[in-house]
FINUTI-724924 format. One line per 2 residues: number of its first residue (from 1); their letters; for each residue y, x, z of N, C-alpha, C. Coordinates in Angstrom, 2 decimals, decimal comma, always signed. Example, Ala and Ser with C-alpha at 12.3 -4.5 7.8 and 13.67 -1.06 7.14 Angstrom:
! residues 2
1	as	-5,69:+13,19:+7,80:-4,50:+12,30:+7,80:-3,30:+13,20:+7,80 | -2,25:+12,85:+7,08:-1,06:+13,67:+7,14:+0,03:+12,90:+7,87
***
This chain:
! residues 227
1	mk	-96,47:+80,50:-153,70:-96,10:+80,13:-155,40:-94,54:+80,70:-155,07 | -93,91:+81,18:-155,84:-92,80:+80,97:-155,89:-91,51:+79,73:-156,21
3	kk	-90,56:+79,75:-155,29:-90,02:+78,50:-155,00:-89,80:+77,86:-155,99 | -89,43:+78,34:-157,54:-88,75:+77,73:-158,77:-90,33:+76,66:-159,49
5	di	-91,59:+77,01:-158,62:-92,33:+76,48:-158,86:-92,66:+75,28:-158,35 | -91,87:+75,24:-156,86:-92,16:+74,11:-155,57:-91,88:+73,20:-156,35
7	ki	-91,83:+72,01:-156,71:-91,72:+70,32:-157,08:-91,20:+69,61:-156,12 | -89,78:+69,16:-155,72:-89,71:+68,63:-154,17:-89,42:+66,45:-155,41
9	ll	-89,91:+65,98:-154,65:-89,69:+64,15:-155,02:-88,39:+64,02:-154,07 | -87,19:+63,32:-154,15:-86,50:+62,87:-153,21:-86,67:+60,66:-153,80
11	vd	-86,74:+59,93:-152,69:-86,50:+58,66:-152,73:-85,94:+58,36:-152,24 | -84,44:+57,43:-152,55:-83,81:+57,34:-151,50:-82,70:+56,13:-152,74
13	dd	-82,43:+54,91:-152,20:-81,51:+53,81:-153,23:-80,06:+54,63:-153,21 | -79,74:+54,94:-152,26:-77,60:+55,60:-152,51:-77,90:+57,02:-152,74
15	md	-77,25:+56,24:-154,08:-77,37:+58,03:-155,10:-76,35:+58,73:-154,78 | -75,67:+58,74:-153,99:-74,69:+59,90:-152,98:-76,10:+61,12:-152,44
17	il	-77,00:+60,22:-151,33:-77,82:+60,97:-150,36:-79,12:+60,96:-151,96 | -78,92:+61,43:-153,12:-79,50:+62,17:-154,00:-78,83:+62,71:-154,67
19	ei	-77,69:+62,85:-154,89:-77,16:+64,20:-155,08:-76,78:+65,36:-154,31 | -76,37:+64,73:-152,91:-76,15:+66,06:-152,00:-77,69:+66,76:-151,07
21	vg	-78,65:+65,80:-151,80:-79,58:+66,80:-150,49:-80,10:+67,72:-151,98 | -80,51:+66,73:-153,35:-80,37:+66,89:-154,24:-80,06:+68,82:-154,89
23	fn	-78,49:+68,66:-154,41:-77,69:+69,55:-155,05:-78,16:+70,68:-153,91 | -78,53:+70,87:-152,99:-78,46:+71,35:-152,17:-80,05:+72,26:-151,77
25	le	-80,73:+72,01:-152,00:-82,31:+72,26:-152,36:-82,22:+72,49:-154,07 | -81,29:+72,02:-155,43:-81,44:+73,02:-156,36:-80,97:+74,21:-156,24
27	ae	-80,18:+74,00:-154,59:-79,40:+75,58:-154,66:-80,36:+76,70:-154,18 | -81,02:+76,36:-153,41:-82,54:+76,87:-152,98:-83,27:+77,60:-154,25
29	gy	-83,50:+76,79:-155,36:-83,81:+77,27:-156,13:-85,63:+76,28:-156,48 | -85,76:+74,83:-156,13:-86,78:+74,30:-156,63:-85,99:+73,02:-157,56
31	qi	-87,66:+72,73:-157,95:-87,21:+72,02:-158,91:-87,28:+70,33:-158,05 | -86,08:+69,75:-158,31:-85,83:+68,94:-157,87:-85,67:+67,74:-158,95
33	lk	-87,28:+65,87:-158,63:-87,08:+65,39:-158,99:-86,61:+63,78:-157,95 | -85,99:+62,84:-158,65:-85,44:+61,37:-158,37:-86,48:+61,01:-158,72
35	an	-86,34:+59,74:-157,64:-86,50:+57,61:-158,20:-85,39:+57,39:-156,84 | -84,94:+56,07:-156,84:-83,90:+55,49:-155,83:-84,72:+54,14:-155,79
37	ng	-86,10:+53,98:-156,38:-86,92:+53,13:-155,65:-88,94:+53,37:-155,78 | -89,18:+52,97:-154,90:-90,55:+53,21:-154,24:-91,90:+53,50:-155,91
39	ke	-91,82:+51,65:-156,38:-92,41:+52,20:-157,67:-91,75:+53,15:-158,32 | -90,79:+53,57:-158,20:-90,66:+54,81:-159,79:-91,14:+55,63:-159,24
41	al	-91,11:+55,88:-157,85:-91,32:+57,08:-157,20:-92,70:+57,47:-157,11 | -93,64:+56,09:-157,15:-95,16:+56,22:-157,76:-95,59:+56,31:-158,68
43	si	-94,41:+55,88:-159,39:-94,87:+56,81:-161,17:-94,84:+58,34:-161,66 | -93,71:+58,60:-161,34:-92,67:+59,97:-160,75:-94,14:+61,02:-160,31
45	ak	-94,68:+60,67:-158,54:-95,04:+61,16:-158,51:-96,95:+61,70:-158,90 | -97,21:+60,31:-159,50:-98,54:+60,63:-159,99:-98,38:+61,58:-161,42
47	ke	-97,96:+61,62:-162,11:-97,75:+62,53:-163,00:-96,79:+63,66:-162,70 | -95,58:+63,68:-161,98:-95,98:+65,68:-161,62:-96,08:+65,78:-160,74
49	qp	-96,55:+65,19:-159,37:-97,66:+65,90:-158,47:-96,81:+66,86:-157,76 | -95,74:+66,21:-157,07:-95,11:+66,97:-156,13:-95,72:+67,95:-155,03
51	nl	-95,02:+68,66:-155,13:-95,92:+69,85:-153,15:-95,05:+68,71:-152,80 | -93,35:+68,31:-152,15:-92,77:+67,48:-151,15:-92,37:+66,37:-151,26
53	vi	-92,48:+65,24:-150,67:-91,88:+63,84:-151,13:-90,66:+63,54:-150,26 | -89,94:+63,70:-150,34:-89,07:+63,37:-149,15:-88,58:+62,06:-149,46
55	ld	-88,82:+60,88:-148,47:-89,27:+59,23:-148,69:-88,06:+58,46:-147,83 | -87,15:+57,77:-148,39:-86,70:+56,83:-147,54:-87,06:+55,52:-146,87
57	vm	-86,93:+54,69:-146,12:-87,84:+53,88:-145,11:-86,70:+52,74:-146,38 | -85,72:+52,32:-145,37:-85,23:+51,01:-146,39:-84,60:+51,41:-147,91
59	mp	-85,74:+50,31:-149,11:-85,33:+50,47:-150,06:-85,71:+49,63:-150,26 | -84,66:+48,35:-152,08:-85,86:+47,05:-152,13:-86,55:+47,78:-152,75
61	em	-87,76:+46,31:-153,54:-88,30:+46,39:-153,81:-89,63:+46,34:-153,41 | -89,96:+47,96:-153,11:-91,28:+48,68:-152,15:-90,23:+49,40:-151,43
63	dg	-90,98:+49,16:-150,16:-89,73:+50,12:-149,15:-90,69:+51,68:-148,90 | -90,47:+52,36:-148,40:-90,56:+53,76:-147,78:-92,32:+54,04:-147,16
65	ie	-92,16:+52,36:-146,17:-94,03:+53,00:-145,40:-94,90:+52,53:-146,97 | -94,72:+51,42:-148,08:-95,51:+51,02:-148,78:-95,82:+51,84:-149,71
67	tc	-94,14:+52,85:-150,29:-94,68:+54,04:-150,59:-95,39:+54,57:-150,21 | -95,61:+55,46:-149,38:-96,38:+56,52:-148,24:-98,10:+55,92:-149,00
69	eg	-98,07:+55,25:-148,16:-99,20:+53,97:-148,86:-99,64:+54,04:-149,49 | -98,94:+53,83:-150,46:-99,47:+53,67:-151,94:-99,57:+55,16:-152,97
71	mr	-98,92:+56,50:-152,08:-99,37:+57,48:-152,57:-100,46:+58,54:-151,70 | -100,84:+57,97:-151,16:-102,29:+58,44:-150,06:-103,29:+58,39:-150,79
73	ki	-103,44:+56,63:-151,68:-104,08:+56,30:-152,23:-104,34:+56,88:-153,96 | -103,88:+58,27:-153,87:-104,10:+58,56:-154,86:-104,64:+60,14:-154,76
75	pe	-105,98:+60,15:-155,38:-106,63:+61,39:-154,85:-105,37:+62,70:-154,90 | -104,98:+62,29:-156,28:-104,21:+64,12:-156,47:-102,47:+64,47:-155,97
77	lq	-102,67:+62,84:-155,06:-101,62:+63,29:-153,85:-102,24:+63,56:-152,55 | -103,74:+64,38:-152,15:-103,77:+64,09:-151,02:-103,02:+65,63:-149,47
79	st	-102,98:+66,14:-151,35:-102,53:+68,53:-150,94:-100,95:+67,81:-150,81 | -100,03:+67,18:-151,17:-98,50:+66,60:-151,31:-98,24:+66,18:-149,36
81	ii	-96,85:+67,06:-148,69:-96,56:+67,32:-147,95:-95,77:+65,41:-148,14 | -95,35:+64,43:-146,89:-94,48:+63,43:-147,75:-93,59:+63,66:-146,09
83	tf	-92,78:+63,64:-145,95:-91,72:+63,75:-144,92:-90,46:+62,29:-144,95 | -90,12:+61,09:-144,41:-88,83:+60,09:-144,42:-88,20:+61,05:-144,62
85	lt	-86,95:+60,13:-144,40:-85,35:+60,68:-144,34:-84,80:+59,70:-144,22 | -84,44:+59,23:-142,49:-84,36:+57,62:-142,71:-83,23:+58,26:-141,36
87	ar	-82,30:+56,37:-141,47:-81,68:+56,95:-139,87:-81,94:+55,64:-138,98 | -83,42:+55,07:-139,31:-84,04:+54,23:-138,25:-84,44:+55,70:-137,66
89	ge	-84,41:+55,30:-136,17:-84,93:+56,14:-135,64:-85,96:+56,34:-134,56 | -86,54:+55,02:-134,77:-86,98:+54,17:-134,27:-87,99:+54,78:-133,39
91	dy	-89,25:+54,57:-132,53:-90,25:+54,92:-132,82:-91,66:+54,01:-133,24 | -90,92:+53,00:-133,12:-92,33:+51,93:-133,71:-92,43:+52,00:-135,33
93	sq	-90,76:+52,22:-135,88:-90,63:+52,71:-137,19:-91,34:+54,12:-137,20 | -91,23:+55,63:-136,88:-91,75:+56,64:-136,82:-93,52:+56,33:-137,01
95	va	-94,34:+55,72:-135,98:-95,11:+55,19:-135,54:-95,65:+55,08:-137,00 | -95,53:+53,64:-137,22:-95,99:+53,46:-138,89:-95,65:+54,35:-139,66
97	gf	-94,71:+55,02:-140,21:-94,74:+56,34:-140,81:-95,81:+57,39:-140,31 | -96,52:+57,77:-139,53:-97,96:+58,55:-139,71:-98,67:+57,88:-139,72
99	dv	-98,77:+55,91:-139,12:-100,09:+55,44:-139,68:-100,69:+55,95:-140,90 | -99,26:+55,42:-141,74:-99,48:+55,55:-143,43:-99,73:+57,11:-144,26
101	ga	-100,24:+57,73:-143,33:-100,33:+58,84:-143,82:-98,97:+60,31:-144,24 | -97,67:+59,96:-143,51:-96,96:+60,80:-143,21:-96,56:+62,29:-142,40
103	dd	-96,09:+63,02:-142,88:-96,59:+64,48:-142,32:-95,31:+64,99:-140,52 | -93,90:+64,17:-141,15:-93,27:+64,86:-140,62:-92,08:+62,70:-141,39
105	yi	-90,76:+63,50:-139,79:-89,59:+62,41:-139,77:-88,60:+62,87:-140,04 | -87,65:+62,76:-140,44:-86,38:+63,43:-140,09:-85,46:+62,10:-140,39
107	tk	-84,71:+62,45:-138,86:-83,31:+61,17:-138,81:-81,71:+61,99:-139,42 | -81,38:+60,68:-140,11:-80,67:+60,92:-140,61:-79,21:+60,78:-139,39
109	pi	-77,98:+61,02:-139,37:-77,67:+62,09:-140,26:-78,10:+63,56:-139,92 | -78,39:+64,41:-140,97:-78,79:+65,63:-140,08:-77,67:+66,47:-141,88
111	kp	-77,33:+67,84:-141,44:-76,76:+68,78:-141,83:-77,27:+69,67:-143,05 | -76,82:+69,40:-143,86:-78,09:+70,18:-145,48:-78,86:+71,18:-144,79
113	kl	-77,89:+72,20:-144,30:-78,33:+74,04:-144,03:-79,53:+73,18:-143,18 | -79,06:+72,50:-141,92:-80,31:+72,17:-141,73:-81,97:+71,70:-142,33
115	lv	-81,51:+70,36:-143,09:-82,63:+69,61:-143,48:-83,09:+71,10:-144,55 | -82,35:+71,42:-144,77:-82,87:+72,65:-146,10:-83,34:+73,67:-145,26
117	sk	-83,06:+73,84:-144,15:-84,19:+74,78:-142,53:-85,42:+74,03:-143,40 | -85,66:+73,04:-142,43:-86,88:+71,75:-142,40:-87,84:+72,12:-143,66
119	vk	-87,05:+71,56:-144,77:-87,33:+71,58:-145,90:-88,47:+72,74:-145,89 | -88,27:+73,65:-145,90:-88,55:+75,73:-145,70:-89,76:+75,66:-144,54
121	al	-89,33:+74,90:-143,67:-90,85:+75,15:-142,45:-91,65:+73,93:-143,54 | -91,58:+73,08:-143,29:-92,39:+72,65:-144,39:-93,38:+72,73:-144,70
123	lr	-92,64:+73,07:-146,23:-93,19:+74,25:-147,47:-94,30:+75,25:-147,37 | -93,69:+76,19:-145,67:-94,27:+77,21:-145,58:-95,69:+76,92:-144,55
125	rv	-96,27:+75,79:-144,61:-97,03:+75,31:-143,91:-98,62:+74,98:-144,63 | -97,81:+74,66:-146,15:-98,68:+75,20:-147,42:-99,41:+76,41:-147,27
127	kd	-97,86:+77,72:-147,29:-98,40:+78,64:-147,63:-99,39:+80,01:-146,00 | -98,93:+78,53:-145,18:-99,67:+79,15:-143,68:-100,86:+78,38:-142,94
129	ei	-101,44:+78,02:-143,77:-102,97:+77,28:-143,72:-103,30:+77,77:-142,66 | -104,80:+76,97:-141,86:-105,87:+77,84:-141,08:-106,18:+78,29:-142,03
131	aa	-106,20:+80,26:-141,50:-107,52:+81,28:-141,88:-109,18:+79,66:-141,50 | -110,20:+79,79:-142,96:-111,06:+79,24:-142,50:-111,69:+79,72:-143,83
133	ed	-112,80:+78,89:-143,87:-114,20:+79,10:-145,56:-113,63:+77,50:-145,90 | -113,55:+78,20:-147,04:-113,09:+76,48:-147,87:-114,33:+75,36:-148,21
135	il	-115,45:+75,81:-147,12:-116,76:+74,37:-146,61:-116,84:+74,73:-145,19 | -117,11:+73,50:-144,50:-117,37:+74,05:-143,57:-118,06:+72,39:-142,82
137	rv	-119,13:+73,02:-141,71:-120,33:+72,20:-141,41:-120,81:+71,71:-139,87 | -120,26:+71,31:-139,61:-120,56:+70,33:-138,03:-121,24:+69,00:-138,17
139	gd	-122,46:+69,04:-137,63:-123,38:+68,16:-137,50:-123,73:+67,26:-138,39 | -123,51:+66,31:-139,21:-123,68:+65,85:-140,46:-122,73:+65,88:-140,83
141	ie	-121,55:+66,35:-141,28:-120,60:+65,69:-141,79:-120,38:+66,96:-142,31 | -119,49:+67,29:-143,76:-119,70:+68,31:-144,30:-117,48:+68,77:-144,77
143	in	-117,29:+69,18:-144,28:-115,86:+69,65:-144,74:-115,67:+70,67:-145,98 | -114,36:+70,18:-146,73:-114,32:+70,99:-148,28:-112,73:+70,97:-147,72
145	re	-112,75:+72,03:-147,63:-111,74:+72,14:-147,24:-110,14:+72,50:-148,57 | -110,64:+72,97:-149,66:-110,15:+73,18:-151,30:-110,12:+71,80:-151,68
147	ey	-110,67:+71,00:-151,55:-110,22:+69,56:-151,94:-110,05:+68,73:-151,14 | -109,70:+68,54:-149,42:-109,26:+68,13:-149,08:-110,49:+66,87:-149,06
149	ki	-111,06:+67,17:-148,72:-112,70:+66,15:-148,69:-113,08:+66,26:-147,55 | -113,96:+65,48:-147,43:-115,35:+64,74:-146,10:-116,57:+64,38:-146,25
151	vk	-117,29:+64,69:-146,04:-118,49:+63,77:-146,78:-119,30:+63,60:-145,63 | -119,40:+62,81:-144,95:-120,47:+62,11:-143,94:-121,66:+61,43:-144,11
153	eg	-122,80:+62,12:-143,90:-124,03:+60,91:-144,78:-123,69:+60,25:-145,65 | -123,30:+61,88:-146,12:-123,88:+61,28:-147,83:-122,58:+60,45:-148,15
155	ee	-121,56:+59,84:-147,92:-120,39:+58,67:-148,03:-119,12:+60,34:-148,39 | -118,54:+59,81:-149,51:-117,09:+60,36:-148,92:-115,42:+59,70:-148,07
157	ii	-115,13:+60,56:-147,85:-113,73:+59,53:-146,43:-112,44:+60,81:-146,86 | -111,91:+60,14:-147,80:-110,72:+60,91:-147,71:-109,35:+60,59:-146,87
159	lp	-108,98:+61,62:-145,66:-107,98:+61,78:-145,45:-106,76:+61,71:-146,00 | -105,34:+61,74:-144,70:-104,46:+62,28:-145,42:-103,95:+63,25:-145,30
161	rk	-102,93:+64,16:-145,28:-103,53:+65,67:-145,47:-103,35:+66,09:-143,64 | -102,68:+65,38:-142,86:-102,27:+65,70:-141,05:-103,24:+65,74:-140,62
163	ef	-104,27:+64,37:-140,86:-105,58:+64,07:-140,59:-106,25:+65,31:-140,66 | -106,06:+64,99:-142,05:-107,31:+65,98:-142,23:-107,14:+67,89:-141,47
165	el	-106,27:+68,10:-141,93:-106,04:+69,65:-141,16:-106,44:+68,96:-139,71 | -106,12:+68,52:-138,62:-106,03:+68,24:-136,79:-107,55:+67,67:-137,07
167	fy	-108,96:+67,60:-138,10:-110,01:+67,68:-137,59:-110,52:+68,58:-138,10 | -110,05:+68,90:-139,09:-110,43:+70,08:-139,61:-110,14:+71,14:-138,42
169	ll	-108,72:+71,24:-137,22:-109,12:+72,86:-136,84:-109,56:+71,60:-135,52 | -109,82:+70,83:-135,23:-110,93:+71,03:-134,45:-112,48:+71,21:-134,79
171	as	-113,03:+70,86:-135,79:-114,46:+71,08:-136,29:-114,46:+72,80:-136,29 | -113,09:+73,07:-136,62:-113,28:+75,03:-136,37:-114,02:+75,67:-135,23
173	kp	-113,96:+74,31:-134,28:-114,67:+75,23:-132,67:-114,89:+73,96:-131,62 | -116,23:+73,46:-132,26:-116,86:+71,81:-131,90:-116,85:+72,38:-130,15
175	gk	-116,41:+71,81:-129,38:-116,46:+72,04:-127,68:-115,36:+72,53:-126,95 | -114,43:+73,46:-128,03:-113,59:+73,39:-127,92:-112,41:+72,25:-127,07
177	vf	-111,30:+72,80:-126,10:-110,34:+72,53:-125,61:-109,73:+72,08:-126,18 | -108,81:+71,92:-127,27:-107,62:+72,15:-127,54:-106,37:+71,94:-127,08
179	kr	-105,35:+72,49:-126,77:-104,44:+72,03:-126,09:-103,45:+71,16:-126,58 | -102,58:+70,00:-126,05:-102,06:+69,64:-127,16:-100,08:+70,53:-127,63
181	ee	-100,12:+71,86:-127,28:-99,02:+72,22:-127,78:-99,87:+72,93:-128,94 | -100,71:+73,49:-128,65:-101,49:+74,84:-129,57:-101,67:+73,09:-130,86
183	il	-102,00:+72,35:-130,59:-102,40:+71,37:-132,30:-101,16:+71,43:-132,60 | -99,61:+71,26:-132,10:-98,99:+70,78:-132,89:-98,14:+72,06:-133,47
185	dr	-98,47:+72,99:-132,75:-98,61:+74,81:-133,61:-98,90:+74,66:-134,36 | -100,34:+74,81:-134,46:-101,37:+74,63:-135,42:-101,19:+73,83:-136,77
187	vw	-101,14:+72,65:-136,39:-100,86:+71,84:-137,48:-100,24:+71,21:-137,50 | -99,05:+70,53:-137,35:-97,58:+70,43:-137,73:-96,36:+72,01:-137,36
189	gn	-96,60:+72,49:-136,89:-95,79:+73,88:-137,23:-94,91:+73,81:-135,49 | -94,58:+74,96:-135,52:-93,72:+74,88:-134,18:-92,04:+74,83:-134,45
191	ev	-92,71:+74,82:-135,85:-90,35:+75,20:-136,46:-89,74:+73,58:-136,86 | -90,70:+72,14:-136,30:-90,40:+71,41:-136,54:-91,00:+70,61:-135,57
193	iv	-90,32:+69,25:-135,76:-89,57:+67,97:-134,03:-90,67:+67,62:-134,69 | -92,09:+66,95:-133,93:-92,38:+65,69:-134,10:-92,18:+64,61:-132,70
195	gg	-92,55:+62,93:-132,85:-92,76:+62,85:-131,68:-93,89:+63,44:-130,82 | -93,89:+62,98:-129,86:-94,50:+63,16:-128,39:-96,23:+61,57:-128,71
197	rt	-95,72:+61,04:-129,76:-97,38:+60,67:-129,74:-98,03:+60,72:-131,15 | -97,23:+61,68:-132,15:-97,74:+61,81:-132,55:-99,36:+62,52:-133,20
199	id	-100,06:+63,26:-131,95:-101,38:+63,80:-132,48:-102,46:+62,45:-131,61 | -101,78:+61,33:-130,47:-101,79:+60,84:-130,43:-102,91:+59,26:-131,90
201	vh	-101,29:+59,49:-132,93:-101,38:+58,93:-133,32:-102,57:+58,74:-134,27 | -102,73:+60,46:-135,11:-103,22:+60,77:-136,23:-104,63:+60,96:-135,09
203	ir	-104,99:+60,94:-133,83:-106,27:+61,03:-133,60:-106,95:+59,90:-133,41 | -106,57:+58,61:-133,35:-106,51:+57,15:-133,12:-107,11:+56,22:-134,81
205	kl	-106,77:+57,02:-136,02:-106,50:+56,99:-137,04:-108,47:+57,94:-137,62 | -108,66:+58,59:-136,81:-109,60:+59,75:-136,92:-110,40:+59,74:-136,45
207	re	-110,83:+58,97:-135,18:-111,73:+57,53:-134,69:-112,18:+56,32:-135,07 | -111,46:+55,88:-135,25:-111,13:+54,80:-136,82:-111,97:+55,32:-137,94
209	ki	-111,45:+56,08:-138,55:-112,40:+56,29:-139,71:-113,54:+57,48:-140,21 | -113,45:+57,75:-138,69:-115,31:+59,33:-138,78:-115,98:+58,65:-137,38
211	gd	-115,29:+58,21:-136,37:-116,38:+58,14:-135,85:-115,52:+58,14:-134,00 | -116,05:+56,91:-133,41:-115,15:+57,00:-132,28:-116,07:+58,00:-131,12
213	dl	-116,55:+58,42:-131,19:-117,73:+58,81:-130,26:-117,58:+61,02:-130,56 | -116,96:+60,97:-131,35:-116,90:+62,36:-131,95:-115,37:+62,95:-131,19
215	fk	-114,84:+62,56:-131,14:-113,77:+62,71:-130,09:-113,03:+62,55:-128,97 | -112,99:+63,73:-128,43:-113,07:+63,30:-126,70:-111,59:+64,05:-125,68
217	ti	-111,30:+62,64:-125,23:-109,75:+62,68:-124,98:-109,60:+63,75:-123,98 | -109,04:+64,62:-123,06:-109,49:+65,53:-121,86:-107,61:+65,24:-121,16
219	kg	-107,53:+64,62:-121,07:-106,02:+63,84:-119,77:-105,76:+65,06:-119,23 | -104,24:+64,65:-120,01:-103,42:+65,96:-119,71:-103,34:+67,39:-121,17
221	vg	-104,36:+67,41:-120,97:-104,86:+68,72:-121,69:-104,44:+68,69:-123,15 | -105,86:+67,93:-123,99:-105,74:+67,84:-125,19:-107,19:+67,49:-125,73
223	yk	-107,01:+67,92:-126,59:-108,58:+67,14:-127,29:-109,94:+68,38:-128,21 | -110,78:+67,82:-128,07:-111,80:+68,21:-128,12:-112,80:+67,82:-129,03
225	le	-113,63:+68,07:-129,56:-114,25:+67,82:-131,32:-116,17:+67,89:-130,32 | -116,57:+67,13:-130,41:-118,43:+66,71:-129,35:-118,86:+66,40:-130,46
227	i	-120,00:+67,33:-130,69:-120,93:+66,97:-132,54:-122,79:+67,02:-131,09
***
């Protein structure tokens, strides 16, 4: 996919942020869409289906957490990358973001060049996804990578992008213990810094949605899938 075909939706109630970030990303050749509140962002995202959404947390009417959660309920946006760009850097705020399906969390202030670099790393993951079959079957679970869809015992389960990729990675080799460092590298990319609790949050969500008995924690090492 060429840069001119990549759509990035910026969502922030601070017009200066929209202008500065938008200017720097447009200079890189990306298509830039803008919204200054969550409701407007949902409308634009559903219509335009952006490849990446950069989302503020603190906004009037509908905050970023609610907006992200709303986007993840739209089937057409399951493969869209969502990252928060916010001045709120507390752990609980980051966990809340990952809980509703965010892929990354970037803290303000950030220099434009570094932000552009992070955006490139996020978008690179779209191109550098783990090479594998489109359909993977483990036990009574069918995983459709092309449609980002999981079917278990005839029931369809829709997961946010990072939850899906984490599950797919573990399911690609049932019984193998994936170290935490490998998971971060393969799912999040080694150029993007995420909190140490990120994997734990995503595993917890997968246990809730797919089954607690499938995921085994290897203390101090990582995780594996048991079928």
